[in-house]
C-alpha positions, 0 to 999 in steps of 0.5 A: 469067255468066247464071243463072235463078231456080227455075221451074216448067219447070226452065229453066236456061242450058246454060252460065253463062258468056256470052262477048261480049268486051270492050265499049267504053262505049256499045257492045253485043253479042249472044250466044246461050245454049242453054237446058235444060229439066227441070233438077231443081235449077231446078224449083220447084213451083207454077203456070207463069207467063209470066215468067222471073227472070234474073240476069246478072253483068256484071263491074264492073257487078255483078249485074243482075236482070230478068224476061224473057217466056216465050213459049208458042211456046217450049213448042209443037211445030212440028207440033202439029196433029191430026185432028178426031176426036182433037180432039173426044176430047181436048176431052171428056177434058180438064178444064173449059176456061178462057175469056178475051175478047180485045176488041182482036182482030178476024177479017176473013180466016180464011186470014190468021188461019190463017197467023198461028196457024201462025206461032205453032205453033197449027194451025187444024183446023176453021172452022164457023158457030155456029148461031143466033148469027151467030158463027163458030168456029175450032178450033185445036190445038197440042202442048206439047213443051218444059220437061218438058211433053208434052200437047195444047193445044186452043182454040175461038175464037168471033168475028163477022167484022170485029167487034172481040172474040174469045172464046177457050176453052182446054183443056189438062192444066195449067190454068196454061197457059191464060193463056200461051195467051191471051197467045200468041193476042193476040200472034199475032193483033195484039191486044197485051197 
């Protein structure tokens, strides 16, 4: 049996029973469990975190408690791009951005970064030099479309080509999305945790 603790997105397993059959000592098995979002009984107020608390009842072993990561990609639409005018209008309309430094991320090839971002459901809209700085900027968009969320996620990434370190700015209707966005960038661009 599988159960999630109350969480900001109201995520819950669609079915609690997980059938894996009888396992011999030392053996393992895999099972997929569909997850429903917006389940009122599992919705808790408060900020969204990147962790999901899980309880698994495993017969004679009793109940196992653990935390699992909630990746941002699970909340992003597969087609989340937008045109430049819509990006600028949304950037101006959204609340103040959150910022983060990603010191382990280096950008050498923008096309490779674009492919990595796309695999993470984040879409490069524009690439421009930042006047007077020697830096370049990437403007990236995604669309939150899961767990009861439906909103644009906007990012500005500033870097000096080939030099470790990337400055990221994030704008979204919910400020608690920014830490998940920065973690998704680290994972997508190879900067670790």
